[in-house]
PAKOLKOL-710197 format. One record per residue: y, z, x of N, C-alpha, C in turn. Coordinates in steps of 0.02 Angstrom, whole numbers, plus 32768, in hexadecimal, padded with zeros to 4 digits. Atoms other than C-alpha are relative to their C-alpha. Example, Ala and Ser with C-alpha at 12.3 -4.5 7.8 and 13.67 -1.06 7.14 Angstrom:
% PAKOLKOL-710197
7FC58000802D7F1F81868267803C8000802D7FC57FFD7FD67FCB816582AC803780257FD9
//
This chain:
% PAKOLKOL-710197
7FC5801580281DE7CA012D6F801380387FD07FE87FCA802B1E51CA7D2D107FFA7FEC7FB68008800D80471E2ACA892C56804080147FDB7FC17FF380221ECCCA772BF37FF880037FB4800C7FFD80481E7ACA802B47801F803F7FE37FE07FC780221ED6CAF02ACD7FCB80337FED80327FCC80131E7ECB972AAF7FF27FFE7FB580147FFF80471E1FCBA62A0C801F803D7FDF7FDE7FC980241E7FCC10298F7FD680197FC680227FE4803A1E40CC82290680147FDC7FC17FF4802080401E34CC3E2856803580267FD97FCA7FE180271ECFCC5E27EB7FF27FF57FB68016800980451E87CC79273D8008803D7FD47FFD7FC380281EA9CD2C270380417FFF7FD77FC77FFE802C1F1CCD31266C801380477FEC7FE97FBD80151F77CDC126177FC880297FE180377FDC80201EE2CDEF25AB7FCB8014803380307FF07FCB1E72CDE826458015803C80287FE77FC57FDC1EE1CE6326A37FFD803E7FD480037FC7802E1EEBCED3260A7FB880197FFA80467FED80031E2ECED025FA7FE88021804080127FE17FC01E1DCEF826B3801A804780037FE37FBE7FFD1E94CF8B26A57FDD80317FD280227FD4802F1E46CFD626097FB8800C801680457FF97FEA1D99CFB4264E7FF88031803980037FD07FC91DBED01826EB801280467FE97FE57FBE80131E1BD0A626957FD580227FCA80227FE3803A1DBDD0BF25F17FB58001800D80467FF87FF11D15D0FA26327FDC802A7FCC80297FDA802F1C90D16625E2801580497FF97FE87FBB80051CF7D20625F2800A80157FB77FF67FF080471D1DD1FC25367FC1801C7FE0803F7FE8801C1C65D22225187FE5803C802780207FCE7FD51C37D29225AC802D803880177FD37FD07FE01CD3D2EF25E5802A80297FCF7FD27FE0802F1D28D32A25457FF6804C7FFD800C7FB880001CD4D3D52546801D8021803D7FE37FE67FC11D08D3F025FB804C80017FFB7FB7800380071DBAD3B925D5801A80387FD37FE77FCE802F1DCDD42C25407FF78046801B800B7FBE7FE21D82D4C1259B8033800D80377FD07FF87FCA1DF3D4A32632804580107FE57FBD7FF6801B1E8FD49D25C6800680417FD97FFD7FC280261E60D535255E80197FF67FB97FED800A80451E87D4E424B780257FBF7FF47FE1804080121ECFD44E245A80497FF980137FB980057FF11F86D4782475800B7FF0804A7FF9800D7FB91F76D48025327FE67FBB8013801C80427FF31F09D3E4253180327FC97FEE7FCE803280151F8DD38424D080397FFC80327FCA7FFF7FCF2015D3BA25497FEA7FE08042801A801D7FC11FA8D38B25DF7FFB7FB47FFA8006804980091F87D2DD259780457FDF80007FBD801D80012040D2BE2576801D7FFE80477FE77FFE7FBB206FD2F626267FD97FD1802E8029802D7FD71FDDD298267380127FB77FF67FEB8044800E2010D1F8261C80437FF180217FBE800A7FE020C3D20E26597FF97FF8804C800A80047FB82087D22C270C7FE47FBB8014801E80407FF0201BD18F270C80307FC77FF77FCF8036800C20A3D12226C180367FFF80357FCE7FFC7FCA211ED16027447FE57FDF8040801E801E7FC420A7D13227D27FF67FB57FF6800B8047800D207DD08C277F80417FD980047FBF80227FFD2137D064277580107FEA80487FF680157FBA2139D06028347FDB7FBF800D8025803F7FF920B3CFD9282C80257FC67FDF7FDF803880242112CF7327AB80407FEB80227FC280127FDD21B0CF7928167FF27FDF8043800E801B7FBD215BCF4D28BA7FD77FC07FFD802A803C800420E1CEC7287E80287FBF80037FDA803E7FFB2169CE432863801A7FF280477FE880097FBC21A4CE6129167FCA7FE2802C803880187FD820F6CE3D295D7FC67FEC7FD2803380158031208ECDDA28DE7FC17FE68022803C80127FDB1FF1CDDA29497FC6802D7FEB803A7FD7800D1F40CE16292D7FF98036803580087FC97FD01F11CEB92980802A803B7FEE7FDA7FC880191F96CF22292C801B802E80357FE57FCA7FD71FB3CFC4298880017FF0804B800280117FB91F81CF7D2A31803F7FDB80167FC480277FEF2010CF012A2F803F802B7FFD7FC47FD780072090CF7F29F180088030803B7FFD7FD07FC92064D0012A74800D7FDD80427FF480267FC22061CF7C2AFC80487FEC80087FB980147FFC210FCF3E2AD1802C803C800F7FD57FC57FF92155CFEE2ACB7FF48028804080117FD07FCB20F8D04C2B547FD67FE280388026801E7FCA2097CFD12BC07FB67FFA7FF480458014800B1FE5CF9A2BDA7FCF80397FF980307FC980081F8FD0432BEC8004801F7FBA7FF87FE980451FD7D07D2B477FDF7FCE7FD08020803380291F9DCFD72AFD7FB48008800280487FF77FF91EEFCFF62B427FE7803A7FD680157FC580261EE3D0A42AF680037FF27FB57FF9800E80471F23D0692A4D7FCA7FD07FE88032803180141EB1CFD22A477FBA801B800380437FE37FF81E19D0322A867FF380337FC980097FD180381E36D0BA2A047FF27FDA7FBF800F8029803A1E38D03029817FB77FEC7FFD804780107FFC1D8DCFF929BC7FD5803E7FF380297FC480061D4BD0AB29C87FFE801B7FB97FFF7FE180421D84D0ED29207FDD7FD57FCC8023802C80301D48D05528C07FB57FFD800F80477FFF7FEE1CA5D05529217FDD803F7FE9801D7FC080161C86D10D28FD7FF680017FB580077FFF80491CA7D0F628447FCA7FD07FE98037802D80101C34D05F283E7FBD8022800C803E7FDC7FF11BADD0C828917FF180347FCA80097FCC80331BCAD15328137FEC7FE17FBD80138022803F1BC0D0D927817FB87FE88002804680147FF81B1AD09B27C67FD280397FED80277FC580121AD8D14C27B4800A80127FB67FF07FEC80451B30D16A270D7FDB7FD57FCD8022802B80311AE2D0D426B77FB780127FFA80467FEA80021A35D11226E77FFA803E7FD480037FC280281A59D1BE269D800B7FF07FB67FF2801080461AA0D17025FE7FC47FDD7FE0803B8022801A1A08D10025E97FC680317FF780337FCC80091998D1982601800B80257FBE7FF17FDE804019F2D1EA256E7FED7FD37FC68011802F803519DCD14D25067FB47FF77FFA8048800B7FFE1926D138253B7FDF8038802880197FC67FDB18E3D1E5256A7FBC7FF480208042800C7FE51836D19E258D80037FE980497FF980187FBB187AD1542630800B803780327FEC7FCB7FD218B8D1F7267B7FC48023801E80357FDB7FDD1849D24826FC7FC17FD9800E803B80287FF517CED1B9270280077FD6803F8002802B7FC4179BD155279D802E801A80377FD87FE37FCA17EAD1CD28197FE77FE580438011801C7FBE17EED17C28C68003803580377FF67FCB7FCF1832D20D292E803C80297FE97FC77FD5801118B9D294292D80318000803A7FCA7FFA7FCF1960D29F2986802C803B7FEB7FD97FC6801119B8D347298B7FE780247FC3801D7FDE803A1941D38A290880047FD87FC07FFA802B803B196BD2FC288F7FCF7FC68004803180367FFE18E1D281286180217FBB7FFC7FEC8046800418FBD1C7287E7FC67FDA7FE08035802080261898D16427FE80037FB48007800380497FFE1861D0AF27F980317FE27FCD7FD2801A803318C4D09627578049800580187FBC7FF97FE71963D0D927A980117FCB80337FF580337FCD1950D062283B80077FBB7FDF7FFE80428020192DCFCB27CC803F7FF67FD67FC48005802919BCCFF02753803E7FF9802C7FC780037FD31A37D00F27E080077FBD80237FFE80417FDD1A09CF72284080127FC87FCF7FF0803380321A11CF0B27A0804B7FFE7FF07FB87FFC800D1AC2CF49277C80287FE3803A7FDB80177FC51AFFCF2A282E7FF97FB5800A800C80477FF61AAFCE7F283E80227FD77FC97FE2802580381AEACE492791804B7FF980067FB780027FF91BA0CE7727AE80157FD8803D7FF080267FC41BA1CE32285F7FF97FB57FF4800A8047800F1B5CCD8C282280367FE77FD07FCB8012802F1BD8CD89279180417FF280257FC180087FDE1C6CCDA128057FFE7FCB8036800880357FCE1C27CD2B2889800B7FBB7FE17FFE804280211C20CC9D280A80467FEE7FE67FBD801480131CD9CCA427E0802780377FDD7FD47FCC801D1D6DCD1227B0800B7FF57FB67FF3800E80471D88CCBA27097FC8801D7FD580387FE780261CDACCE726CC8000804D80017FFD7FB77FF91CECCD9A270E8032801D7FCE7FCC7FE4802C1D8FCDB726AE7FEE7FF87FB78015800A80461D48CD6E260D7FCB80337FEC80357FCF800E1CAECDDD2617801F80457FF87FE17FBE80031D1DCE752636802480097FBD7FDD7FFC80401D85CE4F259B7FCD80097FC780337FFA80341CE8CE3A25307FE280458001801C7FBD7FFB1C9ECEDD2571802E80347FE17FD07FCF801A1D3CCF3E2548800A7FF77FB57FF9800B80491D4CCEED249C7FC6801F7FDB803B7FE280201C9ACF2324728005804C80007FFC7FB77FFB1CB5CFD524B08034801C7FD07FCA7FE6802B1D5BCFEE24567FEE7FF87FB68015800980461D14CFA623B47FCF80367FEB80327FCD80101C7FD01D23BA802080457FFC7FE17FBF7FFE1CEBD0B223E8802F800A7FC47FD37FFA80391D6ED08F23627FD880097FBF802A7FF8803B1CE4D07D22E07FE680477FFA80187FBB80001C9CD1262312803A80307FF27FC57FD6800B1D4DD1702312801080037FB57FF1800280481D6BD138225F7FCC80297FD980347FD980221CC4D1812229800B804B800C7FF47FBA7FF01CEED2242282803A801E7FDB7FC57FE780221D98D233222E7FF080187FB980147FEB80441D3FD24621867FE880488000801B7FBD7FFC1CF9D2EC21C4802C802E802A7FD37FD87FD71D8ED32B22288017803F7FDB7FED7FC0801E1DB2D3E3220680338022802E7FCD7FE07FD61E57D42A224A7FF08047801380127FBB7FEF1E0CD4D922467FDB80058042802580007FC11D9FD4A822DA802E8001803D7FD080017FC81E3DD4992344801B804580117FE87FBC7FF31E61D55323397FCC802880267FBB7FF37FEC1E8BD5B6239D801B7FC6802B7FE280397FDE1F04D53723E480018008804C80017FF47FB81F00D58824907FE48045800F80197FBF7FE91E9FD61224E88015800D80487FE27FF87FBE1EF7D5F8258F804B7FFB7FF87FB7800980021FAFD60325B780107FB580057FED80478000200CD55F25A280007FE480477FFC80187FBB202AD550265D7FBB7FF7801E804380027FE01F7AD57A26997FD47FCA7FE0802B803180211F22D511261680157FB8800C7FE780447FF61F92D47A26287FF47FE88047800A80137FBA1F8BD47926E67FB77FF58010804880067FF21ECED49226E87FE67FBB7FEB8016804380161EB6D3F1268580287FC980227FD480337FE41F4AD39526D07FE97FE98045801680147FBD1F00D39827807FC07FD67FFD803D802880081E62D345273C800D7FBC7FE17FF7803C80291EA8D2C226C680107FC080277FEF80407FDF1EF9D243273E7FC47FDD801F8039801F7FDF1E53D22727957FCC7FE87FCE802A801B80361DFAD20B26EF80207FC27FE17FDB8039801B1E81D18F26BC80197FD6803B7FF080247FC21E7BD12A275D7FDF7FBC8000801B80437FFA1E54D078279080317FCA7FEC7FCE803080161EEDD025274380217FDC803B7FE0801E7FC51F30D00427F37FDC7FC280198025803C7FEB1EA8CF81280C80207FC07FE67FDC803B80191F14CF0B27A5802B7FE280387FD480197FCA1F89CEFE283C7FD87FD98033802980237FCF1EF8CEC128A67FEE7FB97FEA8010804380191EE2CE282837803B7FD37FF67FC38028800B1F95CDE8283A7FF87FB9801C800980417FE01F63CD5B28B07FD67FD07FD5802D802980291EE5CD1E282E80197FF87FB87FE3800880431F5ACD202798800A7FB77FEF7FF3804380181F6ACC84273080477FEB80147FBF80187FE81FFACC18276E8038800A7FCE7FCE7FF980352053CC2B26C7801280497FF27FF67FB9800E204CCCEA26CB802F801E80347FCF7FE27FD220E2CD4527167FE78044801880137FBF7FE520CFCDDF2783801980377FD17FE67FCE8030213ACE3C27037FCD800C7FC980327FF9803520B6CE1B267E7FC28025801A80387FDB7FE3202FCE5A26F4800F804A80017FEB7FBA80012091CEFB27067FFC801D7FBA80057FE98045209BCF0826497FB7800D7FEC80487FF5800E1FDDCEF6263F7FE98041801F80127FC17FDF1FCECF8626BB8017803C7FD77FE47FC780262040CFFA26587FDC80067FBC80207FFF80421FEECFC925B37FB8801A800580447FE87FF81F3FCFEA25F67FFE804C80077FFC7FB77FF91F72D09B2627800E80207FBC7FED7FE580411FC3D0BA257E7FC67FFE7FCF8037800780301F32D07725167FC7802E801280397FD67FEB1EADD0D1257C800D804A7FF67FF07FB980071F07D178257C800280147FB77FFE7FF180481F28D17124C17FBA80037FE380457FFF80181E71D14724A17FDD80408016801E7FC27FE71E38D1D7250F8019803D7FD87FE47FC680231EAFD25224BC7FEA80027FB78015800180461E85D21A240B7FB780147FF880487FEF80041DCAD227242B7FF48049801180077FB97FF01DDED2D2247B8010802C7FC37FEC7FD680391E3AD31923E47FD47FF47FC3802F800C80361DC5D2C523697FC2802C800A803C7FD87FF31D30D31923BC800D804A7FF87FEF7FB9800A1D8AD3C023BC800580127FB77FFC7FF480471D9ED3AC23017FBE7FF87FDB80428009801E1CE6D38522E27FD4803D800980237FC17FF51CA9D42C232580318032801D7FD37FD07FDF1CFDD4CF235E80077FED804A7FF6801D7FBE1D4CD49624017FE1802A803780207FD67FCD1D05D52C24617FB77FEE800A804780127FFB1C57D4E624407FF57FBC8021800880437FE41C7AD43B248B7FDE80008043801E7FFE7FBD1C47D47125397FB680127FFF80467FEB80051B9FD4B024FA7FD17FC67FF28029803B800B1B63D3FF24D480157FCA80307FF080317FCD1B58D372255180247FC37FE37FE0803A80201B90D2EB24D5801B80167FBC7FE87FE3803E1BFBD3422451800E7FCD7FC97FEE803180331C35D2A323F87FC27FE97FD9803B801980231B89D25D23D17FDB80387FDC80237FC880201B3DD30823AD802180147FBF7FDD7FEB803D1BC4D33623307FFE7FCA7FCA8003803580321BC5D28B22DB7FBC7FFC7FDF80448002801D1B08D28B22C47FF6803B7FD180097FC480291B0ED33D228080287FFA7FBF7FD58002803B1B9ED31C22077FEE7FC67FD1800E803A802A1B6AD26F21C97FB77FFB7FEC80478008800D1AAED28121D07FE67FBA8012801480437FEB1AA7D1D422217FF18000804A80127FFE7FB91A46D1DA22C680167FC280277FED803E7FDD1A7CD12722ED8042800880267FC17FF77FDC1B28D16823227FF480138049800F7FED7FBB1AD8D1B223BD7FF27FC2802A800F803D7FDC1A92D10A23F1803D7FD380087FC4802A7FFC1B36D0B123C9802F801980377FD27FE47FCE1B9FD12724337FE47FFC8046801F80057FBE1B24D12B24C37FFF7FB780187FFE80477FED1B1AD06D24C180467FEC80157FBB800E7FED1BD8D06524C4800F801B80467FF57FE27FBE1BD7D0D9255B7FDF7FD680378022802B7FCF1B58D06925B5802A7FC2800E7FD5803B7FF81BC6CFD025968040801480267FC67FE47FDF1C5AD03B25CD7FF58003804C80107FF87FB91C06D06026737FFD7FBC8023800380437FE31BE3CFA8269280477FE4800A7FBB80177FFB1C9BCF8226708025802180397FE17FDC7FC91CD6D00926E87FE67FE58043801E801A7FC21C5DCFCC276E801D7FBB80107FE680447FF61C98CF19275680488001801C7FBA7FFC7FEA1D50CF48276A8007801F80457FFB7FDF7FC01D37CFBE27FC7FE27FD68039801D802D7FCE1CC7CF42285780337FCC80157FC9802F7FF11D56CEC5284B80328020802F7FCF7FDE7FD61DCCCF4628977FE7800B8046801C7FF67FBD1D58CF6E29297FFE7FBF8027800580417FDF1D3BCEB6295080457FE780147FBD801A7FF01DF4CE8729478022802A80377FE47FD87FC91E22CF1929B97FE67FE88043801D801A7FC21DA9CEDA2A3F801B7FBB80107FE680447FF61DE3CE272A2680468002801D7FBB7FFC7FE91E99CE572A3D8004801B804780017FE57FBC1E73CEBE2AD87FEB7FCB8032801780367FD31E14CE2C2B2580347FCA80077FCD80347FFE1E9BCDB02AF7803C8015802B7FC97FE67FD91F1ECE1F2B487FEE800B804980157FF67FBB1EB7CE2D2BE77FF78048801480087FB97FF21EA0CEE92BD87FB78013800880487FFB7FF41DE2CED92BD37FE97FB9800F801680447FF01D76CE442C0980107FCE7FC87FE9803180311DB5CDA72BB37FC87FE17FD78038801B80271D07CD7A2B768002801B7FB87FFB7FE480431D2CCDEC2AE1802F7FD97FD37FD0802880271DB4CD722AAB7FE67FBA7FF0801D8042800E1D3FCCDC2AA07FFB7FF47FB58000801280471D4FCC8329F87FCD7FC77FF580348032800F1CBFCC2029AB80227FBE7FED7FDE8040800C1CEECB6629A97FFA7FE77FB8800B801780441CAACB4B28F9801A80327FCD7FF07FCD80321CBFCBEF289B80448020800B7FBD7FE57FF01D64CC2028F18001804C7FFA80047FB780001D2CCCD629027FF080188047800E7FE67FBD1D21CD46299E7FB78014800880497FF680001C65CD3329B57FE88035803080177FCF7FCF1C50CD9A2A54801280477FEB7FEC7FBD80171CB2CE2D2A0D7FD580167FC6802B7FEF80391C4CCE27296D7FBB8015801880427FEF7FE51BA9CE2829D08001804480227FFB7FC07FDC1BE3CEBA2A3D8004803A7FD07FF97FCA80311C19CF2529A97FBF800B7FDB80407FFA80231B76CF00294E7FCC8023802C80307FE17FD31B10CF3229E7800E804A80097FEE7FB97FF71B70CFD52A017FEE80287FC1800E7FDD803E1B64D007294A7FB57FFF7FF280488006800B1AAFCFCD294A7FD78038801D80227FC57FE51A82D06829AE7FF680357FCA7FFD7FC980311AA9D0D629187FBE800C7FDB803D7FF280271A0BD0BE28AD7FC8801F802A80367FE97FD5199ED0E82943800A804880197FF37FBC7FE819F2D18F296D800F80317FC87FF67FD5803A1A1ED1D228C08040802880017FC17FDD800D1AA4D2492883800F803780327FF57FC77FD31A8CD2D62902802F7FED80397FD880157FC71ADDD272298E80487FF17FEA7FBE801880151B71D2322927802A80347FDC7FDA7FCE80241BA6D2D328D18040801380267FC67FEB7FD81C1CD300296180367FCB80017FCF80367FFC1C72D257295480307FFF7FC57FD68002803B1CBCD27828A88045801D800E7FBF7FE37FEE1D45D2ED28E880257FD380317FDF802B7FCF1D67D2762978801F7FC37FDE7FE4803980251D82D1E728FD804580127FE57FBE7FE980191E10D24D28B080337FFF80387FD17FFF7FC81E5FD262295C80127FB980157FF180457FF01E50D1A8297F80327FE37FCE7FCF801680321EAED18928DD8046801880127FBF7FE57FED1F3AD1FA2919801E7FD680397FE880297FC81F46D19629BB80167FBA7FE77FEF8042801B1F47D0F22959804280027FDA7FC37FFB80281FC9D12528D9803B8015802A7FCB7FE87FD6202ED183295A801C7FCA802E7FE980357FD32034D0EE29D080307FD17FDC7FD5802E80262080D0832947804280227FEC7FC37FDC801420FBD107290A80308007803A7FD57FF87FC5213DD12B29B980177FBC801B7FEC80437FE9213DD07129E780377FE57FD47FCC8019802D21A2D046294C80428022800E7FC37FDA7FF1221FD0CF297680207FE780417FE580147FBF2231D0992A2C801A7FB87FFE7FEB80468002223ACFDF2A0A803E7FF77FD67FC38004802922BBCFFA2982803C801780287FC97FE77FD72327D05D29FC80137FCC80347FF480307FCB2315CFD22A7D80127FBB7FE57FF48041801D2336CF442A0380427FE380197FC580207FE323B0CEC72A4B801D7FCA7FD17FE98033802E23D4CE6129AE8047800D7FE67FBB7FF18013247CCEB529968008801F7FBB7FFC7FE480432451CEF628E97FFB804C800280037FB680002475CFAE28C87FC180187FDB803B7FE2801F23E0D01A289C8017802C7FC77FEA7FDA803B23F3D06027ED7FE98048800380147FBA800523ECD11927C77FBB80067FE280417FFE80222358D0F827557FC77FF18031803480117FCF22F5D0A527E27FF78037803380067FC97FCF231DD12F285E7FDD803D7FE1801F7FC7802222ECD1B427DE7FB57FF67FF98047800E80072245D15F27BD7FDC80068043801E7FFA7FBE2223D15228787FF58049801380057FB97FEE2246D20B28927FCE80257FD480317FE2802C21E0D23C27FA7FB97FED8016804180167FE7214FD1D5283E7FEB8027803D800F7FD87FC42159D23028E47FED80477FEB80117FBD80182158D2D528867FBA80037FE380438003801D20BBD2A228277FCB7FFF8037803080057FC92062D27328C87FFA8042802580027FBF7FDE2092D317291B7FDB80347FD680247FD2802C2053D37828837FB57FF58004804780107FFD1FABD31E28877FE38012804580187FEE7FBD1F9ED33929437FF4804A800680097FB780001FB8D3F4292F7FC280147FD8803A7FF1802A1F34D3F428A67FBF7FF48026803C800E7FD91EB8D3AC29237FF9802D803D80027FDB7FC11EE7D41929B88000804C7FF67FFE7FB8800B1F07D4C6296D7FBA80197FEE80457FE8800D1E61D52729727FF6801B7FBA80067FE380431E86D57828C980017FCC7FC97FFB803480331E99D4D028707FBB7FEA7FE98041801780191E0CD49027FF7FE77FC180238015803F7FE01E0BD3EA285D80018003804C7FF77FFA7FB71E19D42F290F7FC37FE68026803680137FD21DB4D3E4299D7FE2803E802080227FC77FE31D34D45929E87FFE7FFA804C80007FFD7FB61D48D48C2A9E7FBE801E80187FE9803A7FD81CFFD4552B147FDC7FBF7FEE802C8039800B1C7BD3DF2ACC80257FC37FE57FDF803A801F1CE9D3712A5D80397FE5802C7FCD80187FD11D75D36A2ADE7FE07FD78037802380257FCC1CF8D3312B617FE97FBB7FE68015803F801D1CB3D2AC2AEC803C7FD27FF57FC3802780091D64D2742AC480157FDE80427FEE801B7FBE1D8AD25E2B7E7FCF7FC98015803380317FEE1CE6D2002B97800B7FBE7FDC7FF8803D80281D08D1852B0A80407FDA80127FC280217FEA1DBCD1632B3C7FF77FE48046800D80187FBB1D83D1552BF17FD87FC180028028803D80001D07D0CE2BC2802D7FC27FF97FD1803780051D9BD0612B92801F7FEF80437FE3800B7FBD1DE7D0782C3E7FCD7FE2802F803480217FD81D3FD0452C8980017FB57FF47FFA8047800F1D4ACF9E2C2F80407FE3801F7FC080157FE31DFFCF942C697FF97FF5804C800880047FB71DC9CFB12D1E7FD77FC48016802D80377FEB1D42CF2A2D2080187FBC7FE87FE7804080171DABCEA32CCD80187FD8803C7FE180297FCB1DE5CE102D3980488018800B7FC17FE07FF01E81CE4B2D92803E7FD57FF57FC4802580141EF6CDCB2D46802E802E7FD97FD07FD480221F94CE1B2D027FFB7FF77FB58004800380491F8BCE462C4A80447FED7FE37FC180138020200CCE082BCF802E803B7FF77FD67FC5800B2048CEB92BAF801C801A80427FE47FEE7FBF205CCED92C69803E7FD7800F7FC6802B7FF520D1CE442C72803B80147FD37FCA7FF080302132CE772BD78021804280127FE37FC07FEE2147CF2A2C11802E7FF8803C7FD7800B7FC62189CEEC2CB780417FDD7FEE7FC4802580152201CE742C628032802C7FDC7FD47FD780292246CEFB2BF0801C803C80257FE97FC57FDB225FCF7F2C7680427FF28023
//
């Protein structure tokens, strides 16, 4: 007998604050503590860094505007997969959705390693103890395995038990981090010395700005995961408000990053920032004579990492769920738990894949960092080009405004700039030939393997592409 029961749907409980917490949680990672020396050195001085941040913010907001314009057209979970499928067909949808899974999975894996390193700094007695074996010359310790598995299991269980609880935890984590960071910022302002900002630049404006600009978008990434949760938005929340949460999360996170970068440059001569691994805590402890600042900032970074992991895990799971629901990979990934209303199979699969990380260590995952940046380009690019094409094909009879066309073209320009930054051998973020290109092909190819073994029923995007041709 045919089962006519209605399919179980995801829980609709994420409110505006939940989406905002998700966006900030994904974007505002621990770079404010660990990357500021690298950023300042790359830019060659405060003036170039300021210009790079302003341009970087503009670039991200332009790309995000494509999301805010296309989300109301297709208010479904999965984000980029649906947009690419509507505009370019099912294979484009597969690539976009699979990149969503890959980039979020890679970042989750990296956060699993990062939290271990941060805890080693907080508790040096743990580092180097209970070594189990080595991979690529890097030791894998019992503590690293236990901490990594605890993080993965904890977040997987949290998200398995319900979206409402996940979003509330994310908001609490971000509130704690921002409170701790703002407190440290206020303390640091008491010792800010403008003389430390000189010389304002030791590189030309063009070279310094571009050197940092090609790095920034990938440090201020993850906001696009908001689009993957549209299907789980509270019934009273409009898609327009979700788009506002996306734009606001980019703005808040970028301003926080920029403010913390310039604060740290004013606490010590900016040329010395790269000589210390954690310039903010080192300078605050030295200037205030209060060692507790080191523990406060490192604790904030640990909570930060948990928040990033939580948000990116959500993005990886929802990408798989959407692909399964669309019939682009086996539909078992779209199974929804009858009680918790969460995609249980997708959560389990993501947890198992990321669960490999603690057992292989950082040596294996180092090459994936550059690839994550390329996956972001494919994600953002798929939405920007989809928005442009769908707007051109719109049949509602409404003229497309000059403002909308200009934003679409600017978004395409941003994507092309970032693509060149990844492909030109002279660029700081360039992929390395042939190893990283081969790994890129292997990872994208794995998505087509899942596509090949799925039941051969026609996917929803295959039907839509045929209807629109």
